[in-house]
N, C-alpha and C positions, 0 to 999 in steps of 0.2 A: 409414566407417559414420556415419550422421547421429546427432547427439545426440538424446536422448529429447525435449528441449524443441523440437526442430525438426520432429518428426513432426506432420503435419497432423491436426487433431482435427475431429470432426464434432459439432456441438451436440447435446445429449441428445435434444431433441424431434425433430430431423431424423433421428437415428440410429433412434429408435423408429419413425419413419414408414417407414424402409426395411426394418426387421428385425422388427417386431411380429408375434407369433403370435396370429392371430385365429381363433376359432371361432364360426361363425354357427349358431345354433340355429333351424332353420326354412328349408325350401327352396321357399318360395313366391316369388312375383314380387319382393317387396320384400326378402326375405332374400337372394335371388340377386343383386339389383342392388347391395345393400350389400356383399356378398362380392366382387363384380367391382370395385367402386371400391377396396377395400382391397388386392385383388390387383394391380390396376393400379398402385397406389402403392408397390408393392414388399413388401407384408406376405406372410407365410406363412399361407394361408387354408385352413381346412376347413369344410365344410358338413355339419351333422348333422340328420337328420330321423328321426321315429319309424319310418318305413318303410324307412329306409336301412340299409346293412350295418354302419355304423360304430358302435362301442360308445360310449356317452355318456362313460364314464370315460376311455376313450382319447382322445376328441375333446377333452376339457377339460384333460387332463394338460399341465402346462407352458404353458398358454395365457396370454398377457398380457392379452387382452381376450376375454370371452365375451359375444356379442350375442344377445339373445332377440328373434326376429322370428316370434312364433307367435300364434295367436288367444288372446284373453283367457281363454277357458274352460280352456286348458291351462297357464296360467302358475303357478298354485299347486302343481299336482302335479309340474310339471317343476322347480320350485325345490327341492322335497323330493328329487327324483332327483339334482339337482346336488349337494345337500348330501351325500347318500350317496356320490356320485362322488368326493368329496374335493377340492373346488376349493380351490386355495391362497388364503390371506388377501390375498395381494398381487394376485390377478387382479381386473381391472376388470370389473364386471358392467354391461352396457349394455342398456337395454330400448328397443326401438322399437315396442313394442306399445301400441296406444291403446284403453283400455277400463277397465271396472270389474268387479271380481270379484263375481258374483252372490251368493255366499254370505257374503262378508264386507264388501262394498263398498270394498275396498281397491284402490288403483291397482297396476300392475305393479311400480313401483319401491318402493312401501310393502311389497309382499310380499317383494321381494328384500332390503330393508333389514331386515325382521323375521327373515328366514331366515339372512342373512349379515351380522350386525351388524359384523363386522370388515372387510368389503370395501368398497372404494369403489363406489358406485353411480352411474351416469350415465343420464340421460334423453336420447334422440335424437328430436327432434321438429321438424316444419316443414312448409312447403307442398311436399311431395314425392310427386307422383304417380309410381308406380314405372314405368309405361310410358314416361313422358317421360325419366326418369333412364336407363332402358335404351337409349333412342334417342339418348343423348348430349346432350340439351337442357340448357341451363344451369339451375341451381337453387341454392338457399341453405337451410341448415338450422341448427338449434341443438343443441348439447350442453350439457346443464345438470346441475350437481352441486353439493353443498355442499363437495365436494373438488375445488378448482379445478385442482389439478395433475393429477388424473385426467381432468377435462373437457379440459385442454389436450392431454393425450396422445391422447385420442380424436380431438380436432380435428386433430392432425397426421396421424393414420392415414387420415382421411376427407377432408381437404382436397385439392382437385385443381383443374385448370384449369376444369373444368365445374361443380364443386360447391364453393360457398363455405360454410364452417363457422364459426359464431360460438359463443362460450362464454357461459354464463350461470350465476349462483349461485342460480337459482330453479328447482329441479327440480319443485317442486309446481305452479308456475304453467305451466311448459312442458308438463308432462304433462296437466294439466287443460284447457289450451287445446286441445291436440291431441285430447283424448278428447270434450270436450263439443261440439265443432263438429261431430261426426258426427250428433248429434241435430238440430242446426239444418240440416244438409245434407238431411236427410229432409224437413224442413218447406219448404225451398227447392225441392226436387224436386217437392213437391205444388204449390207456387205456379206453377212453370213448366208442370206437367202440366195445370193448370186454366187455363193461358194468361192469367194475371192481369196480365202486363206487367212491364216494368222498374221502373216506380214502386213497385209492391207488393213486388217482390223486393228492391229496394234498401232499402225501409223495414223489411222483415223481417230482413235481415242486420244492419242498423244497430241495431235494437232487441234483437237477440239478444246483442250485445256486453255491455251492462250485466247481462243475465241470467247470462252466463258469468262476468262479473267477480264477481257476488254470491257465486256458488258458490265460486270460487277464493279470494276474500278471506276467506271464512268459515273456510277451511282454511289461512290464513296465507300465500297467495301474494302476490307483489307485483303491484299493479294495472298497472304499466307493462309487465310481461311479456305481458299480453293485447293489447297494441298492437303487439307485435313479430311476428317470423316465426312463432313457435310458437302465437300467438294469432290476430290478425287475418290474418296471411299465410296461415296453414293454413285459416282459415275461408273466406277468398275463393277459394283453389284448390279446396276441396272442394265449395263451393257453386256453382262456375261451371264444372264440367267434367262431361261425360258419362262420363269415366273413373272418376269417383267412385262407388263402389258404393252408398254411403248416399244420394246424390243420385238414383241409379236406383231405389231402394227407394221414395222419395217419388213419383217420376215414375210408377212402376208403380201405386202406390195411387191416384193421381189419375186414372189411365186405367181404373180399375175392376178391376184384377187383385187376386187374393188374395194375402196376404203369403207364404204357403208357396210358391205358384207363382213369385213374384218371386225369393225366395231360392234356389229350385231353378235358375231361369234364370241367376242370377248365377254359380253354381258356386263360389263363395267366400264368406267371411265378411263380412257388413256389420255392423261392430261397433256402429253407432248404434242398432240395434234392442235389443241387450242393455243398452247404456249407458242408453237411455231408461227401461227398466224399473228399473235399479238407481238411477239418478238420482232417480226418484220416491221410492224408499225413503229416500234421503238427505234430499231436500227436505222430505218429510213429517216425518221424524224431527227435523231440524234447523230446521224451520219457515223455509225459504228460499223466497221467491217465484220460481217458474220457469214463467211462464204459457205460453211457447212450447213448452217441453219437456212440459209437462202436456198440451197438446192433441196433441202428437205421440204421447205414450203412450196417450192415449184412442183415437186413430186406429189405432195398432198393435194395440190390444186390441179393435178393432171396436165401441167404444162410441159413436163418431161417424163421420160421413162426412167426406171431405176438404173438402167445401164447408161443412159445419158447423163444422169446425175453424177455417176462415178467418173465418167470421161471428162465432164466439165471440171471436177475437182482436180483430176490428175493433169489437166492442161493449163493450170494457173501458172503465172509468171514464176520463173526461177529466181530464188533469193536466198540469202543466209537463213539458216534455221531459227536463230534466236531474235531476228528482228521483230517478230510478232510478240515475243515474250517480253521485250523491253519497252514496247510502245503501248502504254495503257490509255492513251488518250481517247 
């Protein structure tokens, strides 16, 4: 019989990767894709949805990781249901939802932190179009948390040959980057729908970066985060693909379609619409300049046409390029 010291051991992170019990809340395309990645990596995976037969309390019992992949409008109520379900304090709560709560203006991770102050909370965000992930195309993403051990555990569960996962200690920046880019994607869809060309689109995306940074820095995010995968990376993916629902909203508006018709055709949530409305509440309250988002909001509320939105942005006061980049107040 071999001595105990001779028994092969598996590093803790690798062991968790093989044996983690993961519950995915949300059976949409992104939730299903994330469930499949964890399953292929050896985790024990359950998928829960409101319309499914699985009881929520049963789904989260003994889970190492609970991953929320639902629309923003359901996060607050689901968080309360999870609390009633008795989630263990050791369970890592991960949010892959990108949006702002219309009632409280909170992000998903803030809702989770407020509801579960004892649990580690991790944000998963990056340039991740679910259809490409499902097709097995390579991608990279970020898991961000103030609890770096929890982020490292989630990293192990989701890292694979096709998906490269990085950690970050800036959940605020990672989450806001992934949230605010959806508003910009609507603007870029308008730009393409009006056939304004690559010059205009490049200028729009570039000028959107300091706007996103201003909001993020106001709430304590690290500026560097917005130049990473969950910031610039996600912005480029969402603004340059017909797979992006928010891009398609802008495209439809530029083609003269009504917003309800566009959303009905999508058949799924375009979080940038709600985010634009909530962002304006935040910007007005905190006095944060967000000229691009403001024109998107006016467009979504039928106060201007797509052409007028572009004209208004082009007519802004002349100034040095980098003045916005250096002022994060």
